[in-house]
C-alpha positions as CSV (number, residue, x, y, z in Angstrom):
1,M,22.6,25.8,-53.6
2,G,26.3,24.9,-53.1
3,R,28.2,22.0,-54.6
4,F,26.8,19.6,-52.0
5,P,23.2,18.6,-51.6
6,N,21.1,19.1,-48.5
7,I,22.0,16.5,-45.9
8,A,18.4,15.2,-45.8
9,A,18.4,14.5,-49.6
10,A,21.9,13.0,-49.6
11,K,21.5,10.6,-46.7
12,A,18.7,8.2,-46.0
13,K,19.0,7.1,-42.5
14,T,17.2,3.8,-42.0
15,G,15.3,2.9,-38.8
16,A,11.8,4.4,-39.0
17,A,10.5,1.7,-36.6
18,K,11.1,2.6,-33.0
19,G,12.5,-0.8,-32.0
20,K,15.1,-0.6,-34.8
21,L,15.9,3.0,-34.1
22,Y,16.4,2.3,-30.3
23,G,18.6,-0.8,-31.1
24,M,20.7,1.2,-33.5
25,Y,21.4,3.9,-31.0
26,A,22.0,1.4,-28.2
27,K,24.8,-0.3,-30.2
28,E,26.4,2.9,-31.3
29,I,26.3,4.5,-27.8
30,Y,27.8,1.3,-26.3
31,Q,30.6,1.2,-28.8
32,V,31.4,4.9,-28.6
33,A,31.4,4.7,-24.8
34,K,33.5,1.6,-24.8
35,N,36.1,3.2,-27.1
36,G,36.2,6.7,-25.5
37,G,34.9,6.5,-22.0
38,T,31.4,6.5,-20.4
39,T,31.4,10.2,-19.3
40,P,29.9,12.6,-21.9
41,E,32.0,15.5,-20.6
42,G,35.2,13.5,-21.2
43,N,34.0,11.9,-24.5
44,P,32.8,14.5,-27.0
45,A,31.7,11.8,-29.4
46,L,29.5,10.2,-26.8
47,K,28.0,13.6,-25.8
48,R,27.1,14.4,-29.4
49,L,25.6,10.9,-29.9
50,I,23.5,11.2,-26.7
51,E,22.2,14.7,-27.8
52,K,21.4,13.2,-31.2
53,A,19.5,10.3,-29.7
54,K,17.5,12.5,-27.5
55,K,16.5,14.7,-30.5
56,E,15.2,11.5,-32.1
57,Q,13.2,10.7,-28.9
58,V,15.2,7.7,-27.8
59,P,14.2,7.0,-24.2
60,G,16.7,7.9,-21.5
61,D,16.7,4.3,-20.1
62,V,17.9,3.0,-23.5
63,I,20.8,5.4,-23.4
64,K,21.6,4.6,-19.7
65,R,21.5,0.8,-20.3
66,A,24.0,1.1,-23.1
67,I,26.4,3.0,-21.0
68,D,25.8,0.8,-17.9
69,K,26.7,-2.2,-20.1
70,V,30.2,-0.7,-20.6
71,N,30.6,0.0,-16.9
72,S,29.6,-3.6,-16.1
73,G,32.4,-4.9,-18.3
74,A,30.3,-6.6,-20.9
75,G,32.4,-8.1,-23.6
76,E,30.4,-7.2,-26.7
77,N,32.3,-5.7,-29.6
78,Y,30.9,-4.1,-32.7
79,E,32.7,-3.0,-35.9
80,T,31.6,-0.8,-38.7
81,V,31.6,-2.3,-42.2
82,T,30.5,-0.6,-45.4
83,Y,29.0,-2.3,-48.5
84,E,29.0,-0.6,-51.9
85,L,26.0,-1.1,-54.1
86,F,25.1,-0.3,-57.7
87,G,21.4,0.4,-58.0
88,P,19.2,0.9,-61.0
89,N,20.1,3.4,-63.8
90,G,23.2,5.0,-62.2
91,A,22.1,4.9,-58.6
92,T,24.8,4.1,-56.0
93,L,24.6,3.4,-52.3
94,L,27.0,3.0,-49.4
95,V,25.4,0.7,-46.8
96,E,27.0,1.2,-43.4
97,C,26.5,-1.6,-40.8
98,L,27.5,-1.7,-37.1
99,T,27.7,-5.4,-36.4
100,D,29.1,-8.1,-34.0
101,N,29.0,-10.6,-36.8
102,V,30.3,-9.6,-40.3
103,N,29.2,-12.9,-41.9
104,R,25.7,-12.2,-40.8
105,S,25.6,-8.6,-42.0
106,V,27.1,-9.4,-45.5
107,S,24.7,-12.3,-45.9
108,D,21.7,-10.1,-45.0
109,V,22.7,-7.3,-47.3
110,R,23.5,-9.7,-50.1
111,T,20.0,-11.2,-49.8
112,V,18.5,-7.8,-50.3
113,V,20.8,-7.2,-53.3
114,N,19.7,-10.4,-54.9
115,K,16.0,-9.9,-54.3
116,C,16.2,-6.4,-55.8
117,K,18.3,-7.5,-58.7
118,V,21.0,-4.9,-58.1
119,K,24.8,-5.4,-57.7
120,M,27.3,-5.3,-54.9
121,G,30.5,-3.7,-55.9
122,A,34.1,-4.3,-54.7
123,M,35.6,-2.1,-52.0
124,G,36.2,1.4,-53.4
125,S,34.0,1.0,-56.5
126,V,31.4,3.4,-55.2
127,A,33.1,5.2,-52.3
128,Y,35.3,7.4,-54.5
129,M,32.1,9.1,-55.8
130,Y,31.4,10.4,-52.2
131,D,33.0,12.9,-49.9
132,N,33.4,12.1,-46.2
133,L,32.3,15.4,-44.6
134,C,30.8,16.9,-41.5
135,T,27.7,19.0,-41.8
136,V,26.6,21.6,-39.3
137,G,23.2,23.3,-39.8
138,F,21.6,26.1,-37.9
139,T,19.5,29.3,-38.3
140,G,19.6,32.8,-36.9
141,I,23.2,34.0,-37.8
142,D,24.0,35.9,-40.9
143,E,26.7,34.6,-43.3
144,E,29.2,37.4,-42.7
145,T,29.2,36.7,-38.9
146,I,29.6,33.0,-39.6
147,M,32.6,33.6,-41.9
148,D,34.2,35.9,-39.3
149,A,33.7,33.3,-36.6
150,L,35.3,30.5,-38.7
151,I,38.2,32.7,-39.7
152,M,38.9,33.9,-36.2
153,N,39.0,30.3,-35.0
154,D,41.3,29.3,-37.9
155,I,38.8,26.8,-39.3
156,D,38.8,25.7,-42.9
157,F,35.5,24.6,-44.5
158,V,34.7,23.0,-47.8
159,D,31.4,24.8,-48.6
160,M,28.6,26.8,-47.0
161,E,25.1,27.1,-48.3
162,N,21.7,28.4,-47.3
163,D,18.7,26.1,-47.6
164,N,15.5,28.0,-47.0
165,G,17.0,30.0,-44.1
166,N,19.0,27.1,-42.7
167,T,22.8,27.6,-43.0
168,L,24.7,24.5,-43.7
169,I,28.5,24.3,-43.3
170,Y,30.4,21.4,-44.8
171,G,33.9,20.6,-43.5
172,N,36.5,18.0,-42.5
173,P,35.0,15.4,-40.1
174,N,37.8,16.2,-37.7
175,D,36.6,19.8,-37.5
176,L,33.0,19.1,-36.5
177,F,33.4,20.1,-32.8
178,K,35.6,23.1,-33.8
179,I,32.9,24.4,-36.1
180,K,30.2,23.9,-33.5
181,E,32.3,25.7,-30.8
182,A,32.9,28.6,-33.2
183,I,29.2,29.0,-33.8
184,L,28.3,28.7,-30.1
185,G,30.9,31.4,-29.5
186,V,28.7,33.7,-31.6
187,K,25.3,32.6,-30.2
188,N,25.6,30.3,-27.2
189,D,21.9,29.2,-27.3
190,I,22.0,28.1,-30.9
191,E,20.2,24.8,-31.7
192,F,21.8,22.8,-34.4
193,T,19.4,21.5,-37.0
194,V,22.0,19.2,-38.5
195,D,25.0,17.7,-36.7
196,E,26.4,14.9,-38.8
197,I,29.4,13.1,-40.1
198,S,28.4,11.4,-43.3
199,M,29.2,10.5,-46.9
200,L,27.8,13.0,-49.4
201,P,27.6,12.2,-53.1
202,K,29.6,14.4,-55.5
203,D,26.7,14.2,-58.0
204,R,23.0,13.3,-57.7
205,I,20.6,11.7,-60.1
206,T,16.9,11.4,-60.6
207,L,15.0,8.2,-61.1
208,T,11.5,7.6,-62.5
209,G,9.2,4.7,-63.2
210,E,10.3,1.2,-62.5
211,D,13.8,2.4,-61.6
212,L,12.4,4.5,-58.8
213,E,10.2,1.7,-57.6
214,T,13.2,-0.7,-57.5
215,F,15.2,1.9,-55.6
216,N,12.5,2.5,-53.0
217,K,12.1,-1.2,-52.6
218,L,15.9,-1.5,-52.0
219,L,15.8,1.2,-49.3
220,T,12.8,-0.4,-47.6
221,M,14.4,-3.8,-47.5
222,L,17.7,-2.4,-46.2
223,D,15.7,-0.7,-43.5
224,E,14.7,-4.2,-42.3
225,V,18.2,-5.4,-41.9
226,D,19.1,-5.2,-38.2
227,D,22.8,-4.4,-38.7
228,V,22.2,-1.5,-41.1
229,Q,22.9,1.9,-39.4
230,N,23.1,4.3,-42.3
231,V,22.4,4.3,-46.1
232,Y,24.0,7.0,-48.2
233,H,23.0,7.4,-51.8
234,N,23.0,9.7,-54.8
235,V,19.3,9.7,-55.7
236,E,17.2,12.8,-55.3
237,L,14.0,11.8,-53.6
């Protein structure tokens, strides 16, 4: 195991309920299409997001409506805001919201904080304990071939590890597409098991007893906040 944890353990993406999940993707697709164009071929970020949505079984009409909304000239605008939380016994969280009303999102998150009796930190109080990295995961290519492909394409990476046969490459977020292109150059039918840009904790902790109960309650309640897109944390679950 490398310095960084498996993406599944490092990041808890909220939105188990289908309605919440569809709404999350609809907002994100709309904003990405609005910022970079509505054609996937001309907007790599949109193409990646659509592929990701389809993997999570988001219906095609949800994706289409979000893009059509941009083409129709709708005036909605969302921004990403991140709240930094201190949970029980050394737990930390970064709560990422995509919202059209910052006052609403901070109020909703603060309500959860108060009910769970945890603390909201100032900007930067938690973020420095995380690394902003891209993670690309796949199977079926040996490590030497992967290394050669990255070197040939002049791509630097932060770390590489193997998790039960699944190779994970961690790199600069700006290199996400370069890493994927390099891997596709080796095996053009590869299916990526992980394709993320996220915040990974530099260290992880384990919680037990009441601390773990409080933490799980916190995650559950954050899951119910409409504006919450992602929750990153340092707890091994």
